[in-house]
N, C-alpha and C positions, 0 to 999 in steps of 0.2 A: 488892637485898633477899636473894636467895638465893645470894650468892657465898660462902658459908661451908660447910665441909664437914658441917655440923650436919644439913642437910635430905637429904642423900643425891644421888646422881647422877640418878637416874631422875627425881625431881621438879625438879631444877635444870634438866635437859634439856627437860622438858615445858614449864617456865615460859619457858625462852628460845624455844621454838618458838612459844608462844602470844604472846609479846612481838613476835617477827618478823611473825606475821600482823596483829597489831593496828596495828604501826607502818608497815606497807607501803602503797602506794598501788595502788587498784583502779581498774578501767575503769568509768566512770560510765554507767549505762544510758540516760540522756537525752541527753548530748551525745557520748559515746563516747570521750572523752579520759581518760587515766589520771591522774585528779586527785581521786577519791573517796577521802576520809579520814576515820577514825572520829572524831566529837567528843564522844560520850558512849556510855554503854552502849546497843548496838544502834541507835544513831542516827548516820547516816552523810551527809556533806555533799560535794558537789563544789565544789572551789575555782574551776572555771572557770565553769560556768552557775550555781552556787548552788542546785542542786536538793537537797533533803533527803529522804533516804528511811530507811525502817526496815528493818532487815537483821538478821542474827544478831548475836550477842555480839562475836565476834572476827573474823568475815568478813561482807561484805554479803549473801552467799547461803549456803545450805547445801546438802548434797547432796539432801536430801529436797525442798528447794524446787525446785531445778533439774529433778528428775525429774517433779515435780507440774506445772511449767511446760511440759515436754514433752508430757505427757499432755493437758493442756489445750488446747495448741496443735494437737494431733493427730499429733505425731511420735513417740508412744511405742510404734510398731509395730516 
């Protein structure tokens, strides 16, 4: 989509990095296997155990979500 010089290098590189995050497989929080894949905007599904979770738009978790989880579990010290 952005493979033409019309859009500029920074935008093309940002688009490429975003697509790399979207297409890669992530670790499932339920079964622990690296089979979690994005099926639609902020919806992720594990191909192994079939678990469906809501997450961030381009990754299953965000930095803010991980830090909040650490605080909730008591490891934020």
